C-alpha positions as CSV (number, residue, x, y, z in Angstrom):
1,M,81.3,-4.2,-4.7
2,T,80.6,-2.6,-7.8
3,N,78.0,0.6,-7.6
4,T,75.3,-2.2,-8.9
5,E,76.4,-4.8,-6.3
6,K,75.7,-2.0,-3.2
7,I,72.4,-1.2,-4.8
8,K,71.2,-4.8,-5.0
9,D,72.4,-5.5,-1.5
10,Y,70.8,-2.7,-0.3
11,V,67.6,-3.8,-1.9
12,L,67.8,-7.8,-0.4
13,N,69.6,-7.0,3.3
14,R,68.4,-3.8,4.1
15,L,64.6,-3.5,2.6
16,G,64.2,-7.0,3.0
17,M,63.0,-7.5,-0.3
18,D,63.0,-11.5,-2.0
19,A,64.2,-10.6,-5.6
20,V,66.3,-7.9,-7.3
21,G,66.6,-7.1,-11.0
22,I,67.7,-4.1,-12.9
23,A,66.3,-3.6,-16.8
24,P,67.7,-0.2,-19.0
25,A,65.5,2.1,-19.0
26,S,65.1,1.9,-22.8
27,A,63.1,-1.5,-22.4
28,L,60.1,0.3,-22.0
29,A,60.7,3.0,-24.5
30,D,57.5,1.7,-26.5
31,E,55.2,2.2,-24.0
32,P,52.0,4.8,-24.7
33,A,53.2,8.5,-24.6
34,G,53.2,9.3,-21.0
35,K,54.2,6.2,-19.4
36,R,58.1,5.5,-20.8
37,P,60.5,5.9,-18.4
38,E,62.3,9.4,-20.3
39,D,58.9,10.8,-20.0
40,I,58.7,10.4,-15.9
41,L,62.6,11.2,-15.8
42,P,64.5,12.6,-18.5
43,G,67.8,11.4,-18.9
44,A,66.6,7.7,-17.2
45,K,69.0,5.0,-17.4
46,S,68.0,2.3,-15.0
47,I,64.7,0.8,-13.9
48,I,65.5,-1.0,-10.4
49,V,62.8,-3.9,-9.7
50,F,61.9,-5.8,-6.8
51,L,60.1,-8.1,-5.0
52,R,58.1,-8.5,-2.1
53,R,56.9,-12.2,-1.9
54,I,53.3,-12.7,-0.1
55,P,53.1,-14.8,2.8
56,D,51.4,-18.5,2.1
57,G,49.5,-17.6,5.7
58,A,47.8,-14.5,4.1
59,V,47.0,-16.3,0.9
60,Q,45.3,-19.5,2.6
61,A,43.5,-16.9,4.5
62,A,41.3,-16.7,1.4
63,F,40.6,-20.4,1.5
64,R,39.3,-20.6,4.6
65,A,36.7,-18.0,2.9
66,K,36.4,-19.6,-0.4
67,E,36.4,-23.0,0.8
68,D,35.0,-23.4,4.5
69,G,32.7,-19.9,4.3
70,N,34.3,-18.0,6.9
71,A,34.2,-14.3,5.8
72,D,36.0,-13.0,8.0
73,A,39.4,-14.9,6.9
74,F,39.2,-13.0,3.9
75,S,39.9,-9.5,6.2
76,A,43.7,-11.3,6.4
77,Y,44.3,-11.9,2.5
78,A,42.6,-8.5,1.9
79,A,44.8,-7.1,3.9
80,Y,48.1,-9.0,3.6
81,A,47.9,-10.1,0.1
82,R,46.6,-7.3,-1.7
83,E,46.0,-3.9,-0.1
84,L,47.1,-2.8,2.6
85,T,50.6,-4.3,3.9
86,P,52.3,-4.8,0.7
87,N,51.7,-2.0,-0.8
88,M,52.2,0.0,1.8
89,N,55.4,-2.3,2.6
90,L,56.6,-1.2,-1.4
91,F,55.5,2.1,-1.1
92,F,57.8,3.0,1.6
93,M,61.0,0.9,0.5
94,Q,60.5,1.9,-2.8
95,F,60.8,5.7,-0.8
96,R,63.8,4.4,0.9
97,L,65.6,3.1,-1.8
98,G,65.1,6.4,-3.9
99,Q,66.4,8.0,-0.9
100,Y,69.8,6.0,-0.9
101,I,70.6,6.5,-4.3
102,E,70.3,10.1,-4.3
103,R,72.6,10.7,-1.0
104,S,74.5,8.2,-2.0
105,F,75.6,8.1,-5.2
106,G,74.0,11.9,-6.4
107,F,71.7,10.4,-9.2
108,A,67.8,11.7,-9.1
109,A,66.1,8.6,-8.6
110,V,61.6,8.1,-8.6
111,P,59.9,6.0,-6.6
112,I,57.1,4.3,-8.8
113,P,53.9,3.7,-6.9
114,S,52.8,0.6,-6.7
115,G,49.3,-1.3,-6.5
116,P,46.2,0.7,-5.2
117,M,49.0,3.1,-4.5
118,Q,49.0,4.2,-8.1
119,N,45.7,3.0,-9.4
120,V,42.9,4.4,-6.9
121,T,39.8,5.2,-8.8
122,S,38.0,8.5,-8.2
123,S,34.2,8.3,-7.3
124,N,33.7,10.7,-10.5
125,T,35.7,8.4,-13.0
126,A,33.3,6.2,-15.7
127,L,35.0,3.2,-15.5
128,P,37.0,1.2,-13.1
129,A,40.8,2.2,-14.0
130,F,41.6,-1.7,-15.6
131,V,38.3,-1.6,-17.8
132,G,38.7,-0.7,-21.3
133,A,42.1,0.2,-21.9
134,K,43.2,-2.0,-19.3
135,R,46.1,-0.2,-16.8
136,V,45.1,3.2,-17.7
137,A,46.4,4.2,-14.4
138,Y,49.9,2.8,-14.2
139,V,52.7,5.0,-14.1
140,L,55.0,2.3,-15.4
141,N,54.3,-1.4,-16.4
142,S,56.0,-3.1,-14.1
143,E,55.0,-6.4,-15.6
144,R,57.3,-6.3,-18.6
145,A,59.9,-4.1,-16.3
146,A,60.2,-7.4,-14.2
147,M,60.3,-9.2,-17.3
148,A,63.3,-7.2,-18.7
149,A,65.3,-7.8,-15.5
150,G,65.3,-11.3,-15.6
151,L,62.6,-11.9,-12.9
152,G,59.6,-13.8,-14.5
153,E,57.3,-13.8,-16.7
154,V,53.9,-13.1,-17.4
155,G,51.2,-15.8,-17.1
156,W,47.9,-16.6,-19.4
157,N,46.2,-15.0,-16.4
158,N,47.8,-11.8,-16.8
159,A,49.8,-12.0,-13.8
160,F,53.2,-11.9,-13.2
161,L,55.1,-15.2,-12.0
162,T,58.1,-16.1,-10.6
163,K,59.1,-19.7,-10.5
164,E,59.7,-19.3,-6.7
165,Y,56.6,-17.8,-5.8
166,G,54.1,-18.1,-9.3
167,P,52.0,-14.3,-8.6
168,R,52.2,-14.2,-4.6
169,Q,54.7,-11.6,-5.0
170,A,54.0,-7.8,-5.2
171,I,56.2,-5.7,-7.6
172,G,57.9,-2.4,-7.0
173,L,60.0,0.2,-9.1
174,V,62.5,2.5,-8.8
175,L,63.9,4.8,-11.6
176,T,66.8,6.2,-12.0
177,R,69.1,8.7,-14.1
178,M,72.5,6.3,-13.1
179,E,73.5,3.6,-14.9
180,L,73.3,0.1,-13.6
181,E,74.7,-3.3,-15.3
182,T,71.3,-4.4,-16.5
183,D,70.3,-8.0,-16.0
184,A,69.1,-10.1,-18.9
185,P,65.2,-10.6,-19.9
186,Y,63.4,-13.3,-18.1
187,A,64.8,-16.5,-20.7
188,G,64.1,-19.4,-18.3
189,E,62.1,-22.2,-18.5
190,K,58.5,-21.6,-19.5
191,L,56.7,-21.2,-16.0
192,C,52.9,-20.8,-17.4
193,D,51.5,-24.2,-20.2
194,P,48.3,-23.4,-20.1
195,A,47.6,-25.9,-22.9
196,S,48.0,-28.1,-20.1
197,C,46.7,-26.5,-17.4
198,G,44.1,-23.7,-17.8
199,I,42.7,-23.6,-14.7
200,C,42.6,-19.8,-14.7
201,A,40.0,-20.2,-17.4
202,K,38.7,-23.3,-15.7
203,L,37.7,-21.5,-12.6
204,C,37.0,-17.7,-13.7
205,P,33.2,-17.8,-12.7
206,V,32.1,-14.6,-15.3
207,G,33.8,-16.3,-18.0
208,A,36.2,-13.6,-18.0
209,I,39.4,-15.4,-19.1
210,P,39.1,-17.3,-22.5
211,A,40.2,-20.9,-22.2
212,P,44.0,-21.7,-23.8
213,G,44.3,-21.3,-27.3
214,G,41.4,-18.6,-27.2
215,E,41.8,-15.2,-27.8
216,S,45.1,-13.9,-27.0
217,E,47.7,-11.1,-26.9
218,N,51.4,-11.0,-26.2
219,I,53.3,-9.2,-23.7
220,G,56.7,-9.0,-24.9
221,V,60.3,-6.9,-24.0
222,C,63.4,-6.9,-25.2
223,G,62.8,-8.9,-28.0
224,R,61.1,-11.6,-26.0
225,G,57.7,-12.6,-25.4
226,C,54.8,-14.6,-24.3
227,A,51.1,-15.2,-25.1
228,V,48.6,-14.3,-22.6
229,A,45.0,-14.6,-22.5
230,K,42.6,-11.2,-23.8
231,I,40.6,-10.5,-20.5
232,N,37.5,-9.5,-20.8
233,T,37.8,-7.1,-18.4
234,N,34.1,-6.1,-18.0
235,A,33.4,-9.4,-17.4
236,C,36.3,-9.5,-14.6
237,A,34.6,-6.6,-13.1
238,V,31.7,-8.3,-12.3
239,A,33.1,-10.7,-10.2
240,S,36.1,-9.7,-8.9
241,M,35.0,-5.5,-8.0
242,A,31.8,-7.7,-6.7
243,F,28.9,-6.3,-8.9
244,R,26.7,-9.0,-7.4
245,S,26.0,-10.1,-4.0
246,E,27.6,-14.0,-4.8
247,F,31.1,-12.3,-4.8
248,S,30.7,-10.4,-1.6
249,G,33.3,-10.4,0.6
250,K,33.2,-9.9,4.7
251,L,30.6,-7.4,3.9
252,K,27.3,-8.1,1.6
253,V,26.9,-5.7,-1.6
254,P,23.9,-5.2,-3.8
255,D,23.3,-7.4,-6.6
256,Q,23.9,-4.6,-9.7
257,I,24.5,-6.4,-13.0
258,M,23.0,-9.9,-12.8
259,H,24.9,-11.3,-16.3
260,N,28.4,-11.7,-17.3
261,A,29.3,-9.4,-20.2
262,P,28.4,-6.2,-19.6
263,T,28.9,-3.1,-21.8
264,D,30.4,0.2,-20.8
265,E,27.6,1.5,-20.7
266,E,26.0,-0.9,-18.0
267,L,29.0,-1.1,-16.2
268,A,29.1,2.5,-15.7
269,E,25.8,2.6,-14.5
270,A,26.5,0.4,-11.9
271,Y,30.1,1.9,-11.1
272,A,28.5,5.3,-10.4
273,K,25.6,3.9,-7.9
274,K,28.1,1.4,-6.2
275,P,28.4,1.7,-2.6
276,L,31.7,2.8,-1.4
277,N,33.8,0.7,0.9
278,H,35.8,2.7,3.7
279,F,37.7,-0.5,4.5
280,A,39.8,-0.6,1.7
281,L,42.2,1.6,0.3
282,G,41.0,2.2,-3.0
283,H,37.4,2.2,-2.1
284,Y,36.5,0.1,-4.9
285,P,37.9,-3.1,-4.0
286,G,39.0,-5.3,-6.9
287,Y,40.0,-8.6,-5.3
288,F,36.7,-10.2,-4.7
289,C,37.3,-13.0,-6.9
290,D,41.5,-13.7,-7.7
291,L,40.3,-17.5,-8.3
292,C,42.6,-17.1,-10.9
293,T,45.6,-16.4,-9.1
294,L,44.6,-18.2,-5.7
295,Y,44.4,-21.6,-7.5
296,C,47.9,-20.8,-10.1
297,P,50.0,-24.1,-9.7
298,V,53.1,-22.0,-10.3
299,G,55.6,-21.8,-7.6
300,G,55.1,-24.7,-5.9
301,W,51.1,-24.1,-4.7
302,K,50.5,-27.9,-4.7
303,E,53.8,-28.3,-1.7
304,R,52.3,-25.1,0.1
305,F,49.0,-25.1,0.5
306,A,47.5,-28.5,-0.8
307,D,50.0,-30.7,0.5
308,R,49.9,-29.2,3.9
309,G,46.3,-29.3,4.2
310,L,45.6,-25.8,3.4
311,S,43.5,-26.1,0.9
312,D,41.1,-28.9,-0.8
313,F,41.6,-27.8,-4.3
314,S,42.6,-31.0,-6.4
315,G,43.4,-29.4,-9.4
316,E,40.6,-30.9,-11.2
317,V,38.0,-28.8,-12.7
318,E,35.4,-28.4,-14.9
319,K,34.8,-25.1,-16.9
320,R,32.1,-23.4,-14.8
């Protein structure tokens, strides 16, 4: 086995991950200052990217809440599909992989925090981390790294997609000075075809996702890219962070923003008054909506959920 094969085998068979790829650190050299691999680890050579799929049972728990009105079921979705388990699992697996590289090969390796473990927003921050300049809290751009490592692409809804699981996986990253054999950037079949689908835009209750053909931006890496929706993150926050009672989860929240296009000032004022959620990793959960990923058809959604009687969603929907 080559060293690259040993590391991939360790990730898949010792850490129990579902997919792994390796991107050159140079793939993210065009990221903003402070968020380039060299800024995190001088002399960085490789980014090891791995995926852990979200169990179908945890995903369908959200359908019980949204389709059947069982708010208690949403706790299983929150804990096992969005916050605690997938992120804590990656948190420790990234640490283990970093330790393995340093102990076995002698090269420095940095585990990169994932999900709420990197995106927790402090109570004195004016706006949620993903509002305004998107993803201001990320350490490394996990979606672009995963594209560069050949694992998938980003869809119109801005979620990272794979052929096997659609948007239903979490991404882990380890940055190392070890020079490894890299994988080619993703060049497989087009996973997201918004022109023939657009479910994410049709289902968005606050109009945050433009319809296919609307305002977009390009996410590219290593000369390959894809057009994704330019999401109105202020509008998205109204639903995803439950600034109105209609978007409450198990715990009811007060009505704070009664329209779908808050200004930064309106959002900051509501955010400052938003009650802390002591059940969530980040205290300000961002998963109360998630319709754009819950019903994304990529990754065999119909076979996994509709055909098994786990969802009544037909795929036919009028824009709200």
